Z-matrix of the N, CA and C atoms (Angstrom, degrees):
N
C 1 1.446
C 2 1.537 1 107.53
N 3 1.279 2 116.04 1 128.72
C 4 1.462 3 121.04 2 178.74
C 5 1.519 4 108.13 3 -84.57
N 6 1.360 5 115.80 4 129.02
C 7 1.456 6 121.48 5 -176.59
C 8 1.526 7 109.06 6 -142.38
N 9 1.312 8 115.80 7 143.52
C 10 1.455 9 121.16 8 173.69
C 11 1.527 10 107.65 9 -102.69
N 12 1.329 11 115.92 10 126.98
C 13 1.459 12 121.23 11 -178.00
C 14 1.520 13 110.24 12 -124.29
N 15 1.305 14 116.07 13 145.94
C 16 1.457 15 121.89 14 173.26
C 17 1.530 16 106.57 15 -107.01
N 18 1.340 17 116.11 16 95.99
C 19 1.463 18 122.47 17 -174.92
C 20 1.520 19 109.34 18 -106.45
N 21 1.322 20 115.51 19 136.60
C 22 1.459 21 121.57 20 177.33
C 23 1.532 22 109.18 21 -54.48
N 24 1.328 23 117.03 22 128.34
C 25 1.465 24 122.25 23 -176.71
C 26 1.526 25 112.26 24 -57.46
N 27 1.319 26 117.36 25 -43.37
C 28 1.474 27 120.16 26 -178.28
C 29 1.521 28 111.17 27 -66.63
N 30 1.328 29 116.70 28 -36.87
C 31 1.463 30 120.10 29 178.52
C 32 1.524 31 110.46 30 -66.26
N 33 1.315 32 117.29 31 -44.61
C 34 1.457 33 120.80 32 178.69
C 35 1.529 34 110.90 33 -65.59
N 36 1.321 35 118.09 34 -39.35
C 37 1.468 36 121.39 35 177.16
C 38 1.533 37 110.63 36 -61.91
N 39 1.322 38 116.72 37 -41.08
C 40 1.470 39 120.65 38 178.80
C 41 1.527 40 110.26 39 -64.84
N 42 1.320 41 116.94 40 -41.38
C 43 1.466 42 120.79 41 178.42
C 44 1.524 43 109.80 42 -63.64
N 45 1.323 44 117.44 43 -45.07
C 46 1.457 45 120.73 44 -178.49
C 47 1.529 46 111.20 45 -65.65
N 48 1.316 47 117.41 46 -34.11
C 49 1.466 48 120.76 47 177.56
C 50 1.526 49 110.85 48 -65.20
N 51 1.331 50 116.72 49 -30.60
C 52 1.468 51 121.52 50 179.08
C 53 1.523 52 111.87 51 -87.68
N 54 1.316 53 117.16 52 -3.69
C 55 1.466 54 121.67 53 -176.54
C 56 1.525 55 110.63 54 -129.06
N 57 1.330 56 118.21 55 58.11
C 58 1.467 57 119.81 56 -177.02
C 59 1.524 58 111.21 57 -60.27
N 60 1.326 59 114.53 58 136.30
C 61 1.458 60 119.79 59 177.51
C 62 1.516 61 115.10 60 86.95
N 63 1.317 62 117.46 61 -8.79
C 64 1.463 63 119.72 62 179.71
C 65 1.522 64 110.38 63 -95.90
N 66 1.318 65 114.96 64 149.50
C 67 1.459 66 119.32 65 173.12
C 68 1.520 67 108.35 66 -72.28
N 69 1.313 68 116.98 67 165.40
C 70 1.467 69 120.28 68 177.05
C 71 1.520 70 110.16 69 -58.47
N 72 1.328 71 116.03 70 -43.49
C 73 1.467 72 120.17 71 -179.26
C 74 1.521 73 110.78 72 -59.50
N 75 1.337 74 116.94 73 -49.48
C 76 1.470 75 120.49 74 -178.72
C 77 1.525 76 111.22 75 -64.37
N 78 1.321 77 117.48 76 -39.44
C 79 1.467 78 120.71 77 179.61
C 80 1.529 79 110.49 78 -63.97
N 81 1.325 80 117.05 79 -42.29
C 82 1.467 81 120.62 80 179.24
C 83 1.521 82 110.22 81 -68.47
N 84 1.343 83 117.38 82 -41.66
C 85 1.468 84 119.97 83 177.48
C 86 1.522 85 110.65 84 -60.45
N 87 1.322 86 117.00 85 -43.16
C 88 1.465 87 121.13 86 179.49
C 89 1.528 88 110.66 87 -62.37
N 90 1.336 89 116.80 88 -42.15
C 91 1.468 90 120.65 89 179.69
C 92 1.524 91 111.18 90 -64.78
N 93 1.315 92 117.01 91 -41.81
C 94 1.466 93 120.33 92 178.58
C 95 1.520 94 110.30 93 -65.67
N 96 1.336 95 116.83 94 -44.21
C 97 1.464 96 120.68 95 178.95
C 98 1.528 97 110.71 96 -59.85
N 99 1.308 98 116.10 97 -43.69
C 100 1.468 99 120.31 98 179.41
C 101 1.529 100 110.71 99 -62.49
N 102 1.322 101 116.26 100 -43.70
C 103 1.457 102 120.39 101 179.09
C 104 1.528 103 110.48 102 -59.66
N 105 1.319 104 116.88 103 -46.89
C 106 1.471 105 120.49 104 -178.10
C 107 1.522 106 110.44 105 -64.01
N 108 1.334 107 117.45 106 -45.27
C 109 1.464 108 120.05 107 179.76
C 110 1.525 109 111.74 108 -63.51
N 111 1.329 110 116.61 109 -41.82
C 112 1.465 111 120.06 110 178.52
C 113 1.528 112 110.58 111 -63.37
N 114 1.327 113 117.13 112 -38.30
C 115 1.454 114 121.20 113 178.70
C 116 1.527 115 110.44 114 -64.37
N 117 1.331 116 116.80 115 -43.20
C 118 1.466 117 120.93 116 177.12
C 119 1.524 118 109.58 117 -63.34
N 120 1.326 119 116.50 118 -44.65
C 121 1.461 120 121.31 119 179.53
C 122 1.531 121 110.86 120 -57.66
N 123 1.327 122 116.13 121 -46.62
C 124 1.464 123 119.93 122 179.83
C 125 1.525 124 111.37 123 -64.15
N 126 1.311 125 117.04 124 -39.13
C 127 1.470 126 120.44 125 178.15
C 128 1.519 127 110.35 126 -62.85
N 129 1.335 128 116.74 127 -43.84
C 130 1.466 129 120.26 128 178.81
C 131 1.529 130 110.71 129 -65.84
N 132 1.324 131 116.01 130 -40.86
C 133 1.464 132 120.10 131 -179.93
C 134 1.520 133 111.24 132 -61.01
N 135 1.329 134 116.49 133 -40.43
C 136 1.463 135 120.49 134 179.22
C 137 1.521 136 112.29 135 -67.22
N 138 1.339 137 116.61 136 -29.57
C 139 1.466 138 120.61 137 179.73
C 140 1.527 139 112.71 138 -77.97
N 141 1.327 140 116.70 139 -22.94
C 142 1.460 141 120.25 140 -175.09
C 143 1.525 142 110.34 141 -55.23
N 144 1.297 143 115.66 142 124.01
C 145 1.452 144 121.22 143 177.17
C 146 1.517 145 114.54 144 80.75
N 147 1.317 146 118.00 145 -0.64
C 148 1.465 147 119.53 146 -177.99
C 149 1.522 148 112.46 147 -78.18
N 150 1.333 149 116.62 148 -23.44
C 151 1.465 150 120.55 149 177.80
C 152 1.517 151 108.43 150 -138.31
N 153 1.299 152 117.60 151 126.07
C 154 1.465 153 119.79 152 -177.66
C 155 1.526 154 113.38 153 -64.71
N 156 1.335 155 117.97 154 -25.14
C 157 1.459 156 120.46 155 -176.96
C 158 1.530 157 112.80 156 -87.39
N 159 1.346 158 117.31 157 -0.82
C 160 1.460 159 119.84 158 -179.13
C 161 1.529 160 110.26 159 -81.91
N 162 1.314 161 115.02 160 153.22
C 163 1.454 162 121.75 161 178.20
C 164 1.520 163 109.76 162 -64.78
N 165 1.317 164 115.76 163 144.19
C 166 1.468 165 120.39 164 175.87
C 167 1.527 166 108.34 165 -69.01
N 168 1.304 167 116.68 166 123.97
C 169 1.454 168 121.69 167 -177.51
C 170 1.521 169 112.85 168 -90.93
N 171 1.316 170 118.37 169 9.67
C 172 1.463 171 119.50 170 -175.72
C 173 1.522 172 112.20 171 -61.31
N 174 1.329 173 117.92 172 -36.90
C 175 1.466 174 120.25 173 178.53
C 176 1.513 175 110.00 174 -67.18
N 177 1.332 176 117.64 175 -45.30
C 178 1.468 177 121.03 176 178.34
C 179 1.522 178 110.18 177 -62.92
N 180 1.316 179 116.95 178 -41.01
C 181 1.469 180 120.41 179 178.98
C 182 1.525 181 110.40 180 -62.64
N 183 1.321 182 117.27 181 -42.50
C 184 1.470 183 121.22 182 179.98
C 185 1.523 184 110.07 183 -63.09
N 186 1.334 185 116.39 184 -43.29
C 187 1.460 186 120.57 185 179.88
C 188 1.535 187 110.28 186 -61.74
N 189 1.327 188 117.17 187 -42.71
C 190 1.463 189 120.70 188 178.54
C 191 1.518 190 110.97 189 -64.74
N 192 1.337 191 117.35 190 -37.90
C 193 1.465 192 120.54 191 177.39
C 194 1.527 193 110.51 192 -62.60
N 195 1.331 194 116.93 193 -43.11
C 196 1.463 195 121.21 194 179.88
C 197 1.521 196 110.24 195 -64.29
N 198 1.341 197 116.86 196 -44.60
C 199 1.461 198 120.40 197 178.87
C 200 1.526 199 110.80 198 -61.44
N 201 1.328 200 117.60 199 -41.56
C 202 1.458 201 121.55 200 179.55
C 203 1.533 202 110.25 201 -63.00
N 204 1.326 203 116.91 202 -43.86
C 205 1.460 204 120.41 203 179.73
C 206 1.525 205 111.26 204 -63.80
N 207 1.336 206 117.21 205 -38.97
C 208 1.459 207 120.85 206 178.80
C 209 1.524 208 111.12 207 -65.79
N 210 1.332 209 117.43 208 -39.37
C 211 1.462 210 120.42 209 179.07
C 212 1.525 211 111.02 210 -66.60
N 213 1.325 212 116.82 211 -35.27
C 214 1.466 213 121.01 212 -175.89
C 215 1.519 214 112.63 213 -82.64
N 216 1.322 215 116.98 214 -14.11
C 217 1.462 216 121.21 215 179.70
C 218 1.526 217 108.78 216 -70.10
N 219 1.334 218 117.80 217 135.35
C 220 1.466 219 120.52 218 178.43
C 221 1.537 220 110.44 219 -58.14
N 222 1.325 221 116.25 220 143.64
C 223 1.469 222 122.13 221 -175.66
C 224 1.518 223 112.01 222 -62.16
N 225 1.316 224 118.63 223 -31.90
C 226 1.458 225 122.13 224 -176.53
C 227 1.519 226 113.75 225 -84.42
N 228 1.337 227 117.65 226 -3.35
C 229 1.476 228 119.83 227 -177.32
C 230 1.507 229 111.00 228 -83.08
């Protein structure tokens, strides 16, 4: 989807500094994806243990932790 955004220059510069080699579009997409996944993770974490009949989310939580670690790992490592 093509969108025009008015983003604070310093915020975008900080994002680009943390995303070497990525285009602005890819860096913003990655940041949005991370935000959404973290939000889902937090929602699941808050639900853990709240209902005895709910599925254990430990496997999903572990998978999200692994994905987060992979995203945060430097590209050249």
